[in-house]
PDB file of N, H, CA, C and O in Angstrom:
ATOM      1  N   MET A   1     138.461  48.884 124.833  1.00  0.00           N
ATOM      2  CA  MET A   1     137.340  49.672 124.420  1.00  0.00           C
ATOM      3  C   MET A   1     136.683  49.131 123.153  1.00  0.00           C
ATOM      4  O   MET A   1     135.502  48.786 123.128  1.00  0.00           O
ATOM      5  N   ALA A   2     137.494  49.073 122.114  1.00  0.00           N
ATOM      6  H   ALA A   2     138.454  49.354 122.134  1.00  0.00           H
ATOM      7  CA  ALA A   2     136.924  48.643 120.814  1.00  0.00           C
ATOM      8  C   ALA A   2     137.608  47.346 120.379  1.00  0.00           C
ATOM      9  O   ALA A   2     138.467  47.338 119.497  1.00  0.00           O
ATOM     10  N   GLY A   3     137.199  46.247 121.026  1.00  0.00           N
ATOM     11  H   GLY A   3     136.501  46.254 121.742  1.00  0.00           H
ATOM     12  CA  GLY A   3     137.764  44.961 120.608  1.00  0.00           C
ATOM     13  C   GLY A   3     137.750  43.981 121.788  1.00  0.00           C
ATOM     14  O   GLY A   3     137.218  44.231 122.869  1.00  0.00           O
ATOM     15  N   GLY A   4     138.378  42.854 121.482  1.00  0.00           N
ATOM     16  H   GLY A   4     138.810  42.651 120.603  1.00  0.00           H
ATOM     17  CA  GLY A   4     138.412  41.792 122.483  1.00  0.00           C
ATOM     18  C   GLY A   4     139.549  42.082 123.476  1.00  0.00           C
ATOM     19  O   GLY A   4     140.228  43.107 123.408  1.00  0.00           O
ATOM     20  N   HIS A   5     139.711  41.161 124.366  1.00  0.00           N
ATOM     21  H   HIS A   5     139.159  40.329 124.422  1.00  0.00           H
ATOM     22  CA  HIS A   5     140.763  41.251 125.384  1.00  0.00           C
ATOM     23  C   HIS A   5     141.898  40.356 124.963  1.00  0.00           C
ATOM     24  O   HIS A   5     141.742  39.136 124.921  1.00  0.00           O
ATOM     25  N   GLY A   6     143.055  40.944 124.646  1.00  0.00           N
ATOM     26  H   GLY A   6     143.182  41.936 124.680  1.00  0.00           H
ATOM     27  CA  GLY A   6     144.204  40.189 124.293  1.00  0.00           C
ATOM     28  C   GLY A   6     144.231  39.782 122.814  1.00  0.00           C
ATOM     29  O   GLY A   6     143.295  40.100 122.080  1.00  0.00           O
ATOM     30  N   PRO A   7     145.267  39.096 122.367  1.00  0.00           N
ATOM     31  CA  PRO A   7     145.360  38.696 120.990  1.00  0.00           C
ATOM     32  C   PRO A   7     144.342  37.604 120.606  1.00  0.00           C
ATOM     33  O   PRO A   7     143.893  36.835 121.457  1.00  0.00           O
ATOM     34  N   ALA A   8     143.997  37.553 119.339  1.00  0.00           N
ATOM     35  H   ALA A   8     144.362  38.177 118.648  1.00  0.00           H
ATOM     36  CA  ALA A   8     143.046  36.582 118.852  1.00  0.00           C
ATOM     37  C   ALA A   8     143.758  35.204 118.874  1.00  0.00           C
ATOM     38  O   ALA A   8     144.967  35.111 118.660  1.00  0.00           O
ATOM     39  N   ARG A   9     142.984  34.163 119.136  1.00  0.00           N
ATOM     40  H   ARG A   9     142.002  34.239 119.311  1.00  0.00           H
ATOM     41  CA  ARG A   9     143.567  32.813 119.202  1.00  0.00           C
ATOM     42  C   ARG A   9     143.596  32.187 117.835  1.00  0.00           C
ATOM     43  O   ARG A   9     142.616  32.258 117.094  1.00  0.00           O
ATOM     44  N   GLY A  10     144.743  31.557 117.483  1.00  0.00           N
ATOM     45  H   GLY A  10     145.539  31.500 118.086  1.00  0.00           H
ATOM     46  CA  GLY A  10     144.835  30.799 116.293  1.00  0.00           C
ATOM     47  C   GLY A  10     145.082  31.608 115.002  1.00  0.00           C
ATOM     48  O   GLY A  10     145.050  31.053 113.904  1.00  0.00           O
ATOM     49  N   HIS A  11     145.329  32.925 115.145  1.00  0.00           N
ATOM     50  H   HIS A  11     145.355  33.377 116.037  1.00  0.00           H
ATOM     51  CA  HIS A  11     145.579  33.696 113.935  1.00  0.00           C
ATOM     52  C   HIS A  11     146.879  34.436 114.041  1.00  0.00           C
ATOM     53  O   HIS A  11     147.041  35.451 113.364  1.00  0.00           O
ATOM     54  N   GLY A  12     147.785  34.010 114.821  1.00  0.00           N
ATOM     55  H   GLY A  12     147.653  33.186 115.371  1.00  0.00           H
ATOM     56  CA  GLY A  12     149.075  34.661 114.956  1.00  0.00           C
ATOM     57  C   GLY A  12     149.013  36.035 115.573  1.00  0.00           C
ATOM     58  O   GLY A  12     149.878  36.874 115.323  1.00  0.00           O
ATOM     59  N   GLY A  13     147.975  36.274 116.393  1.00  0.00           N
ATOM     60  H   GLY A  13     147.273  35.592 116.595  1.00  0.00           H
ATOM     61  CA  GLY A  13     147.888  37.551 117.068  1.00  0.00           C
ATOM     62  C   GLY A  13     147.137  38.610 116.303  1.00  0.00           C
ATOM     63  O   GLY A  13     147.095  39.757 116.749  1.00  0.00           O
ATOM     64  N   HIS A  14     146.551  38.291 115.189  1.00  0.00           N
ATOM     65  H   HIS A  14     146.585  37.359 114.827  1.00  0.00           H
ATOM     66  CA  HIS A  14     145.793  39.218 114.370  1.00  0.00           C
ATOM     67  C   HIS A  14     144.480  38.652 114.000  1.00  0.00           C
ATOM     68  O   HIS A  14     144.419  37.485 113.613  1.00  0.00           O
ATOM     69  N   PRO A  15     143.417  39.397 114.091  1.00  0.00           N
ATOM     70  CA  PRO A  15     142.057  38.852 113.842  1.00  0.00           C
ATOM     71  C   PRO A  15     141.719  38.576 112.392  1.00  0.00           C
ATOM     72  O   PRO A  15     140.749  37.868 112.124  1.00  0.00           O
ATOM     73  N   ILE A  16     142.489  39.111 111.431  1.00  0.00           N
ATOM     74  H   ILE A  16     143.277  39.686 111.648  1.00  0.00           H
ATOM     75  CA  ILE A  16     142.196  38.942 110.019  1.00  0.00           C
ATOM     76  C   ILE A  16     143.199  38.002 109.414  1.00  0.00           C
ATOM     77  O   ILE A  16     144.407  38.188 109.552  1.00  0.00           O
ATOM     78  N   HIS A  17     142.687  36.974 108.730  1.00  0.00           N
ATOM     79  H   HIS A  17     141.705  36.823 108.617  1.00  0.00           H
ATOM     80  CA  HIS A  17     143.567  36.011 108.048  1.00  0.00           C
ATOM     81  C   HIS A  17     143.322  36.071 106.547  1.00  0.00           C
ATOM     82  O   HIS A  17     142.208  35.806 106.095  1.00  0.00           O
ATOM     83  N   VAL A  18     144.352  36.420 105.759  1.00  0.00           N
ATOM     84  H   VAL A  18     145.257  36.635 106.127  1.00  0.00           H
ATOM     85  CA  VAL A  18     144.262  36.559 104.342  1.00  0.00           C
ATOM     86  C   VAL A  18     144.814  35.218 103.721  1.00  0.00           C
ATOM     87  O   VAL A  18     145.943  34.817 104.002  1.00  0.00           O
ATOM     88  N   HIS A  19     143.995  34.564 102.890  1.00  0.00           N
ATOM     89  H   HIS A  19     143.078  34.890 102.662  1.00  0.00           H
ATOM     90  CA  HIS A  19     144.404  33.330 102.257  1.00  0.00           C
ATOM     91  C   HIS A  19     145.350  33.654 101.093  1.00  0.00           C
ATOM     92  O   HIS A  19     145.228  34.725 100.499  1.00  0.00           O
ATOM     93  N   PRO A  20     146.287  32.761 100.750  1.00  0.00           N
ATOM     94  CA  PRO A  20     147.153  32.984  99.616  1.00  0.00           C
ATOM     95  C   PRO A  20     146.348  32.983  98.282  1.00  0.00           C
ATOM     96  O   PRO A  20     145.307  32.340  98.154  1.00  0.00           O
ATOM     97  N   VAL A  21     146.887  33.733  97.313  1.00  0.00           N
ATOM     98  H   VAL A  21     147.733  34.256  97.416  1.00  0.00           H
ATOM     99  CA  VAL A  21     146.250  33.912  96.030  1.00  0.00           C
ATOM    100  C   VAL A  21     146.691  32.834  95.100  1.00  0.00           C
ATOM    101  O   VAL A  21     147.857  32.438  95.094  1.00  0.00           O
ATOM    102  N   ARG A  22     145.730  32.337  94.281  1.00  0.00           N
ATOM    103  H   ARG A  22     144.783  32.658  94.286  1.00  0.00           H
ATOM    104  CA  ARG A  22     146.064  31.327  93.294  1.00  0.00           C
ATOM    105  C   ARG A  22     147.049  31.909  92.274  1.00  0.00           C
ATOM    106  O   ARG A  22     146.955  33.096  91.960  1.00  0.00           O
ATOM    107  N   PRO A  23     147.972  31.131  91.755  1.00  0.00           N
ATOM    108  CA  PRO A  23     148.970  31.646  90.790  1.00  0.00           C
ATOM    109  C   PRO A  23     148.332  32.249  89.496  1.00  0.00           C
ATOM    110  O   PRO A  23     148.863  33.204  88.930  1.00  0.00           O
ATOM    111  N   LEU A  24     147.218  31.689  89.054  1.00  0.00           N
ATOM    112  H   LEU A  24     146.786  30.912  89.514  1.00  0.00           H
ATOM    113  CA  LEU A  24     146.594  32.204  87.850  1.00  0.00           C
ATOM    114  C   LEU A  24     146.124  33.651  88.045  1.00  0.00           C
ATOM    115  O   LEU A  24     146.317  34.511  87.186  1.00  0.00           O
ATOM    116  N   TYR A  25     145.511  33.881  89.184  1.00  0.00           N
ATOM    117  H   TYR A  25     145.355  33.182  89.882  1.00  0.00           H
ATOM    118  CA  TYR A  25     144.997  35.258  89.473  1.00  0.00           C
ATOM    119  C   TYR A  25     146.167  36.244  89.653  1.00  0.00           C
ATOM    120  O   TYR A  25     146.095  37.403  89.246  1.00  0.00           O
ATOM    121  N   ARG A  26     147.207  35.755  90.254  1.00  0.00           N
ATOM    122  H   ARG A  26     147.265  34.813  90.585  1.00  0.00           H
ATOM    123  CA  ARG A  26     148.392  36.607  90.453  1.00  0.00           C
ATOM    124  C   ARG A  26     149.025  36.928  89.115  1.00  0.00           C
ATOM    125  O   ARG A  26     149.375  38.084  88.875  1.00  0.00           O
ATOM    126  N   PHE A  27     149.186  35.961  88.241  1.00  0.00           N
ATOM    127  H   PHE A  27     148.902  35.022  88.436  1.00  0.00           H
ATOM    128  CA  PHE A  27     149.738  36.158  86.897  1.00  0.00           C
ATOM    129  C   PHE A  27     148.848  37.125  86.086  1.00  0.00           C
ATOM    130  O   PHE A  27     149.352  38.014  85.399  1.00  0.00           O
ATOM    131  N   ALA A  28     147.546  36.941  86.176  1.00  0.00           N
ATOM    132  H   ALA A  28     147.137  36.220  86.734  1.00  0.00           H
ATOM    133  CA  ALA A  28     146.622  37.816  85.445  1.00  0.00           C
ATOM    134  C   ALA A  28     146.714  39.235  85.948  1.00  0.00           C
ATOM    135  O   ALA A  28     146.702  40.175  85.153  1.00  0.00           O
ATOM    136  N   ALA A  29     146.807  39.414  87.276  1.00  0.00           N
ATOM    137  H   ALA A  29     146.817  38.651  87.922  1.00  0.00           H
ATOM    138  CA  ALA A  29     146.941  40.761  87.838  1.00  0.00           C
ATOM    139  C   ALA A  29     148.187  41.459  87.416  1.00  0.00           C
ATOM    140  O   ALA A  29     148.154  42.646  87.091  1.00  0.00           O
ATOM    141  N   VAL A  30     149.318  40.739  87.410  1.00  0.00           N
ATOM    142  H   VAL A  30     149.345  39.774  87.674  1.00  0.00           H
ATOM    143  CA  VAL A  30     150.531  41.315  86.975  1.00  0.00           C
ATOM    144  C   VAL A  30     150.493  41.692  85.487  1.00  0.00           C
ATOM    145  O   VAL A  30     150.997  42.744  85.093  1.00  0.00           O
ATOM    146  N   GLY A  31     149.891  40.821  84.668  1.00  0.00           N
ATOM    147  H   GLY A  31     149.482  39.966  84.989  1.00  0.00           H
ATOM    148  CA  GLY A  31     149.781  41.087  83.263  1.00  0.00           C
ATOM    149  C   GLY A  31     148.908  42.306  82.975  1.00  0.00           C
ATOM    150  O   GLY A  31     149.258  43.127  82.127  1.00  0.00           O
ATOM    151  N   LEU A  32     147.777  42.435  83.670  1.00  0.00           N
ATOM    152  H   LEU A  32     147.493  41.768  84.359  1.00  0.00           H
ATOM    153  CA  LEU A  32     146.893  43.564  83.477  1.00  0.00           C
ATOM    154  C   LEU A  32     147.581  44.857  83.947  1.00  0.00           C
ATOM    155  O   LEU A  32     147.479  45.893  83.290  1.00  0.00           O
ATOM    156  N   GLY A  33     148.275  44.787  85.077  1.00  0.00           N
ATOM    157  H   GLY A  33     148.358  43.945  85.610  1.00  0.00           H
ATOM    158  CA  GLY A  33     148.958  45.941  85.583  1.00  0.00           C
ATOM    159  C   GLY A  33     150.085  46.409  84.607  1.00  0.00           C
ATOM    160  O   GLY A  33     150.245  47.604  84.357  1.00  0.00           O
ATOM    161  N   ALA A  34     150.836  45.455  84.081  1.00  0.00           N
ATOM    162  H   ALA A  34     150.706  44.484  84.284  1.00  0.00           H
ATOM    163  CA  ALA A  34     151.910  45.782  83.143  1.00  0.00           C
ATOM    164  C   ALA A  34     151.323  46.380  81.857  1.00  0.00           C
ATOM    165  O   ALA A  34     151.881  47.340  81.326  1.00  0.00           O
ATOM    166  N   SER A  35     150.205  45.832  81.344  1.00  0.00           N
ATOM    167  H   SER A  35     149.752  45.052  81.776  1.00  0.00           H
ATOM    168  CA  SER A  35     149.637  46.383  80.138  1.00  0.00           C
ATOM    169  C   SER A  35     149.066  47.790  80.395  1.00  0.00           C
ATOM    170  O   SER A  35     149.093  48.640  79.505  1.00  0.00           O
ATOM    171  N   MET A  36     148.554  48.030  81.598  1.00  0.00           N
ATOM    172  H   MET A  36     148.532  47.339  82.320  1.00  0.00           H
ATOM    173  CA  MET A  36     148.047  49.357  81.924  1.00  0.00           C
ATOM    174  C   MET A  36     149.213  50.378  81.897  1.00  0.00           C
ATOM    175  O   MET A  36     149.064  51.454  81.318  1.00  0.00           O
ATOM    176  N   TRP A  37     150.332  50.064  82.495  1.00  0.00           N
ATOM    177  H   TRP A  37     150.453  49.190  82.966  1.00  0.00           H
ATOM    178  CA  TRP A  37     151.444  50.986  82.534  1.00  0.00           C
ATOM    179  C   TRP A  37     152.024  51.156  81.104  1.00  0.00           C
ATOM    180  O   TRP A  37     152.411  52.262  80.725  1.00  0.00           O
ATOM    181  N   PHE A  38     152.082  50.083  80.335  1.00  0.00           N
ATOM    182  H   PHE A  38     151.768  49.185  80.643  1.00  0.00           H
ATOM    183  CA  PHE A  38     152.553  50.237  78.967  1.00  0.00           C
ATOM    184  C   PHE A  38     151.688  51.185  78.165  1.00  0.00           C
ATOM    185  O   PHE A  38     152.210  52.024  77.430  1.00  0.00           O
ATOM    186  N   PHE A  39     150.367  51.067  78.291  1.00  0.00           N
ATOM    187  H   PHE A  39     149.943  50.386  78.888  1.00  0.00           H
ATOM    188  CA  PHE A  39     149.465  51.915  77.597  1.00  0.00           C
ATOM    189  C   PHE A  39     149.586  53.385  78.083  1.00  0.00           C
ATOM    190  O   PHE A  39     149.551  54.307  77.268  1.00  0.00           O
ATOM    191  N   LEU A  40     149.726  53.591  79.383  1.00  0.00           N
ATOM    192  H   LEU A  40     149.755  52.841  80.044  1.00  0.00           H
ATOM    193  CA  LEU A  40     149.907  54.939  79.899  1.00  0.00           C
ATOM    194  C   LEU A  40     151.132  55.642  79.392  1.00  0.00           C
ATOM    195  O   LEU A  40     151.103  56.813  79.013  1.00  0.00           O
ATOM    196  N   PHE A  41     152.244  54.870  79.395  1.00  0.00           N
ATOM    197  H   PHE A  41     152.267  53.918  79.702  1.00  0.00           H
ATOM    198  CA  PHE A  41     153.494  55.513  78.909  1.00  0.00           C
ATOM    199  C   PHE A  41     153.479  55.683  77.387  1.00  0.00           C
ATOM    200  O   PHE A  41     154.082  56.613  76.851  1.00  0.00           O
ATOM    201  N   TYR A  42     152.781  54.769  76.698  1.00  0.00           N
ATOM    202  H   TYR A  42     152.292  54.013  77.133  1.00  0.00           H
ATOM    203  CA  TYR A  42     152.663  54.894  75.220  1.00  0.00           C
ATOM    204  C   TYR A  42     151.876  56.157  74.888  1.00  0.00           C
ATOM    205  O   TYR A  42     152.269  56.917  74.002  1.00  0.00           O
ATOM    206  N   ARG A  43     150.755  56.390  75.600  1.00  0.00           N
ATOM    207  H   ARG A  43     150.436  55.773  76.319  1.00  0.00           H
ATOM    208  CA  ARG A  43     149.975  57.587  75.321  1.00  0.00           C
ATOM    209  C   ARG A  43     150.679  58.840  75.811  1.00  0.00           C
ATOM    210  O   ARG A  43     150.571  59.891  75.180  1.00  0.00           O
ATOM    211  N   ALA A  44     151.393  58.752  76.916  1.00  0.00           N
ATOM    212  H   ALA A  44     151.481  57.898  77.429  1.00  0.00           H
ATOM    213  CA  ALA A  44     152.102  59.914  77.397  1.00  0.00           C
ATOM    214  C   ALA A  44     153.224  60.341  76.415  1.00  0.00           C
ATOM    215  O   ALA A  44     153.575  61.520  76.355  1.00  0.00           O
ATOM    216  N   ARG A  45     153.752  59.431  75.690  1.00  0.00           N
ATOM    217  H   ARG A  45     153.467  58.474  75.738  1.00  0.00           H
ATOM    218  CA  ARG A  45     154.767  59.717  74.692  1.00  0.00           C
ATOM    219  C   ARG A  45     154.232  60.714  73.661  1.00  0.00           C
ATOM    220  O   ARG A  45     154.969  61.587  73.204  1.00  0.00           O
ATOM    221  N   TYR A  46     152.958  60.587  73.295  1.00  0.00           N
ATOM    222  H   TYR A  46     152.360  59.877  73.667  1.00  0.00           H
ATOM    223  CA  TYR A  46     152.368  61.456  72.293  1.00  0.00           C
ATOM    224  C   TYR A  46     151.607  62.613  72.886  1.00  0.00           C
ATOM    225  O   TYR A  46     151.592  63.694  72.298  1.00  0.00           O
ATOM    226  N   ASP A  47     150.972  62.429  74.032  1.00  0.00           N
ATOM    227  H   ASP A  47     150.985  61.550  74.509  1.00  0.00           H
ATOM    228  CA  ASP A  47     150.084  63.454  74.558  1.00  0.00           C
ATOM    229  C   ASP A  47     150.731  64.395  75.542  1.00  0.00           C
ATOM    230  O   ASP A  47     150.240  65.509  75.726  1.00  0.00           O
ATOM    231  N   LEU A  48     151.837  63.986  76.197  1.00  0.00           N
ATOM    232  H   LEU A  48     152.235  63.081  76.047  1.00  0.00           H
ATOM    233  CA  LEU A  48     152.420  64.815  77.244  1.00  0.00           C
ATOM    234  C   LEU A  48     152.935  66.149  76.706  1.00  0.00           C
ATOM    235  O   LEU A  48     152.691  67.169  77.350  1.00  0.00           O
ATOM    236  N   PRO A  49     153.632  66.210  75.567  1.00  0.00           N
ATOM    237  CA  PRO A  49     154.054  67.536  75.095  1.00  0.00           C
ATOM    238  C   PRO A  49     152.875  68.461  74.778  1.00  0.00           C
ATOM    239  O   PRO A  49     152.992  69.678  74.919  1.00  0.00           O
ATOM    240  N   VAL A  50     151.766  67.906  74.360  1.00  0.00           N
ATOM    241  H   VAL A  50     151.672  66.917  74.246  1.00  0.00           H
ATOM    242  CA  VAL A  50     150.602  68.708  74.081  1.00  0.00           C
ATOM    243  C   VAL A  50     150.017  69.246  75.422  1.00  0.00           C
ATOM    244  O   VAL A  50     149.653  70.417  75.535  1.00  0.00           O
ATOM    245  N   LEU A  51     149.947  68.368  76.398  1.00  0.00           N
ATOM    246  H   LEU A  51     150.243  67.418  76.306  1.00  0.00           H
ATOM    247  CA  LEU A  51     149.379  68.768  77.720  1.00  0.00           C
ATOM    248  C   LEU A  51     150.242  69.814  78.396  1.00  0.00           C
ATOM    249  O   LEU A  51     149.734  70.685  79.102  1.00  0.00           O
ATOM    250  N   LEU A  52     151.569  69.729  78.177  1.00  0.00           N
ATOM    251  H   LEU A  52     151.981  69.022  77.603  1.00  0.00           H
ATOM    252  CA  LEU A  52     152.476  70.685  78.828  1.00  0.00           C
ATOM    253  C   LEU A  52     152.594  71.989  78.041  1.00  0.00           C
ATOM    254  O   LEU A  52     153.221  72.943  78.503  1.00  0.00           O
ATOM    255  N   GLY A  53     151.974  72.030  76.822  1.00  0.00           N
ATOM    256  H   GLY A  53     151.465  71.255  76.446  1.00  0.00           H
ATOM    257  CA  GLY A  53     152.050  73.209  76.004  1.00  0.00           C
ATOM    258  C   GLY A  53     153.288  73.357  75.193  1.00  0.00           C
ATOM    259  O   GLY A  53     153.565  74.443  74.684  1.00  0.00           O
ATOM    260  N   TRP A  54     154.073  72.265  75.046  1.00  0.00           N
ATOM    261  H   TRP A  54     153.848  71.383  75.459  1.00  0.00           H
ATOM    262  CA  TRP A  54     155.292  72.363  74.270  1.00  0.00           C
ATOM    263  C   TRP A  54     155.037  72.352  72.757  1.00  0.00           C
ATOM    264  O   TRP A  54     155.835  72.872  71.978  1.00  0.00           O
ATOM    265  N   ARG A  55     153.924  71.757  72.364  1.00  0.00           N
ATOM    266  H   ARG A  55     153.276  71.335  72.997  1.00  0.00           H
ATOM    267  CA  ARG A  55     153.516  71.805  70.953  1.00  0.00           C
ATOM    268  C   ARG A  55     152.000  71.737  70.836  1.00  0.00           C
ATOM    269  O   ARG A  55     151.300  71.370  71.780  1.00  0.00           O
ATOM    270  N   HIS A  56     151.525  72.088  69.690  1.00  0.00           N
ATOM    271  H   HIS A  56     152.093  72.386  68.923  1.00  0.00           H
ATOM    272  CA  HIS A  56     150.085  72.101  69.446  1.00  0.00           C
ATOM    273  C   HIS A  56     149.617  70.754  68.897  1.00  0.00           C
ATOM    274  O   HIS A  56     150.408  70.087  68.230  1.00  0.00           O
ATOM    275  N   PRO A  57     148.379  70.316  69.138  1.00  0.00           N
ATOM    276  CA  PRO A  57     147.950  69.000  68.646  1.00  0.00           C
ATOM    277  C   PRO A  57     147.901  68.912  67.145  1.00  0.00           C
ATOM    278  O   PRO A  57     147.996  67.815  66.595  1.00  0.00           O
ATOM    279  N   TRP A  58     147.755  70.043  66.452  1.00  0.00           N
ATOM    280  H   TRP A  58     147.678  70.935  66.899  1.00  0.00           H
ATOM    281  CA  TRP A  58     147.666  69.963  65.013  1.00  0.00           C
ATOM    282  C   TRP A  58     149.051  70.009  64.320  1.00  0.00           C
ATOM    283  O   TRP A  58     149.140  69.874  63.100  1.00  0.00           O
ATOM    284  N   ASP A  59     150.112  70.197  65.100  1.00  0.00           N
ATOM    285  H   ASP A  59     150.040  70.306  66.091  1.00  0.00           H
ATOM    286  CA  ASP A  59     151.477  70.163  64.541  1.00  0.00           C
ATOM    287  C   ASP A  59     151.861  68.709  64.273  1.00  0.00           C
ATOM    288  O   ASP A  59     151.552  67.815  65.061  1.00  0.00           O
ATOM    289  N   HIS A  60     152.533  68.493  63.157  1.00  0.00           N
ATOM    290  H   HIS A  60     152.784  69.220  62.517  1.00  0.00           H
ATOM    291  CA  HIS A  60     152.949  67.118  62.811  1.00  0.00           C
ATOM    292  C   HIS A  60     154.457  67.035  62.762  1.00  0.00           C
ATOM    293  O   HIS A  60     155.008  65.969  62.490  1.00  0.00           O
TER     294      HIS A  60
END
């Protein structure tokens, strides 16, 4: 109904072929993802008790 007849030729039975990623882009993506999680947990350390109502923002 929605597609060709049988598996696609030359693609291992799948019509989409994804090329491998260059190591520089992979390293940059891992670094950006790690820095994002570091920043989120760093801010959660200070902001989470305020968001949950355990302390007020003006308490030191």
